[in-house]
Each structure stands twice: as structure tokens, then as C-alpha cells.
C-alpha positions as CSV (number, residue, x, y, z in Angstrom):
1,M,53.2,50.2,79.7
2,D,54.4,53.9,79.8
3,K,55.7,54.2,76.2
4,K,56.7,57.4,74.4
5,V,55.9,58.0,70.8
6,L,57.0,60.8,68.5
7,I,54.8,61.7,65.5
8,L,56.9,63.4,62.8
9,C,55.8,65.2,59.7
10,T,56.9,68.2,57.7
11,G,55.0,71.2,59.0
12,N,53.7,69.9,62.4
13,S,50.4,71.8,61.9
14,C,47.8,69.2,61.0
15,R,48.4,65.4,60.7
16,S,51.0,65.1,63.5
17,I,49.1,67.3,65.9
18,I,45.9,65.3,65.3
19,A,47.9,62.0,65.8
20,E,49.6,63.3,69.0
21,A,46.2,64.3,70.4
22,L,44.6,61.0,69.5
23,I,47.3,58.9,71.0
24,N,47.3,61.0,74.2
25,A,43.5,60.7,74.5
26,K,42.9,57.2,73.4
27,L,45.9,54.9,74.1
28,K,46.4,54.0,77.8
29,G,50.0,53.9,78.9
30,I,51.3,55.6,75.7
31,S,52.1,59.3,75.5
32,S,53.0,61.2,72.4
33,D,54.8,64.3,71.2
34,S,54.9,65.7,67.7
35,S,57.3,67.8,65.7
36,G,58.0,68.8,62.1
37,V,61.1,68.6,60.0
38,K,60.3,72.1,58.8
39,A,57.7,73.2,61.4
40,S,55.3,75.8,60.3
41,G,55.2,77.4,63.7
42,K,51.4,77.3,64.0
43,V,48.7,74.7,64.4
44,N,46.2,74.7,61.5
45,A,43.0,76.4,62.6
46,N,40.8,73.5,61.3
47,A,42.9,70.9,63.1
48,K,42.6,72.9,66.4
49,K,38.8,73.3,65.8
50,L,38.3,69.6,65.2
51,L,40.3,68.6,68.3
52,E,38.3,71.1,70.4
53,E,35.1,69.6,69.0
54,K,36.3,66.1,69.9
55,G,37.2,67.3,73.4
56,I,40.9,66.3,73.1
57,W,42.6,69.7,72.4
58,K,45.2,70.7,74.9
59,E,46.8,74.2,75.0
60,E,50.3,72.7,75.1
61,Y,49.9,71.4,71.6
62,H,51.9,73.6,69.3
63,S,54.0,73.4,66.1
64,K,57.7,72.7,66.9
65,T,60.8,71.7,65.1
66,I,62.6,68.4,65.5
67,D,65.5,69.9,67.5
68,K,63.1,70.6,70.3
69,V,62.5,66.9,70.9
70,L,65.7,65.3,69.5
71,D,67.1,64.6,73.0
72,N,63.9,63.1,74.3
73,E,63.7,59.3,74.7
74,Y,61.1,57.6,72.5
75,D,60.1,54.0,72.1
76,L,58.7,54.7,68.6
77,V,58.9,57.3,65.9
78,V,56.1,57.5,63.4
79,T,56.5,59.5,60.2
80,V,53.1,60.5,58.8
81,C,54.2,62.1,55.5
82,D,56.7,61.0,52.8
83,N,58.9,64.1,53.2
84,A,59.4,63.4,56.9
85,K,60.2,59.7,56.1
86,E,62.9,60.8,53.7
87,T,64.4,63.4,56.1
88,C,63.8,61.6,59.4
89,P,66.9,62.2,61.5
90,M,68.8,59.6,63.4
91,F,68.0,59.6,67.1
92,P,70.8,59.4,69.6
93,K,69.4,56.1,71.0
94,A,68.3,53.3,68.7
95,V,64.5,53.7,68.2
96,K,62.0,51.9,66.1
97,V,60.6,54.0,63.2
98,I,57.5,53.2,61.2
99,H,55.9,55.1,58.3
100,I,52.2,55.6,57.8
101,S,51.5,58.2,55.2
102,F,48.3,60.4,55.3
103,E,47.2,63.0,52.8
104,D,47.8,66.5,54.0
105,P,44.4,68.2,54.7
106,D,46.0,71.7,54.9
107,G,44.3,74.1,52.5
108,K,41.2,71.9,52.2
109,G,37.8,72.3,53.8
110,F,36.9,71.1,57.3
111,E,35.5,67.8,55.9
112,A,39.1,66.8,54.9
113,F,40.2,67.3,58.5
114,I,37.4,65.0,59.7
115,D,38.4,62.4,57.2
116,T,42.1,62.7,58.2
117,Y,41.1,62.4,61.9
118,K,39.1,59.2,61.2
119,E,41.9,57.7,59.1
120,I,44.5,58.4,61.8
121,E,42.3,57.0,64.5
122,E,41.5,53.8,62.5
123,T,44.9,53.2,60.9
124,L,47.6,54.8,63.0
125,L,46.4,53.9,66.5
126,P,46.3,50.1,66.0
127,K,49.7,50.2,64.3
128,V,51.3,52.2,67.2
129,V,49.9,49.6,69.7
130,E,51.2,46.8,67.5
131,A,54.7,48.4,67.0
132,L,55.1,48.8,70.8
133,K,54.3,45.2,71.7
């Protein structure tokens, strides 16, 4: 299948990084990048810890702004927060965009990150597969 997906959120520190890692680890033939509309510049420590525990953390995961990926070709863009949906830029090539909002676990305890991980795995992954059919 070899499809490319961009996960877009505001800070690119929690939800989008988790979604990027899950897609890359669990969906065959689909690869993912992530970025933020206003990237924080750092991956949330709890998000990194969780992905390490799940065995799907990669050192290349980092918080980056949309301009770093704007010229890449994607088959699908997924916004995972309402702010990113409102400010999602137009991509040079027509690309399908879907929106699946998740509550931001930033500033909450580790449990919130576990819940977000499960929600992304159960909700976002099937919708990405469906959107790419």
C-alpha cells in the first residue's frame, strides 16, 4: 500500500507524536510523520516514557513545525485537535483531511497518557485505514 500520513496538532508534543508512533508501529504499508501548527519544540516526557514502555519509541520522533513537512507528499492529513483543524494549512497537492479530536493529556498524570494512547489506537488507527481505502 505504501501510504503517507501526516498527524497535525498544535504543539506536536503528545497526541500527534503518540499517533505517529502508533501508525508506524501498527499499520503495515502506512508511514506517518507528525507536526504542530505552533510546535512546542519538545516531546512531552510522559508521551516519550509511554512510547518507550510500549516499545515503539524512535529517537527520530521530535516536535516540529508544519513548515518542516509542508513540501512532503501525503495521502492523508489527520488533525487531532480543534485548533489544528481550524488552522490546518492548504497543502500544495490536493490531499484528504480528516479530523479526530483527542483531549490533550499535557499537564496531567501518566494515566491520562495511557488513556490517550488507547483512545488513539482504538479510534484513529481504524479511521486512517478506512480513509486510505
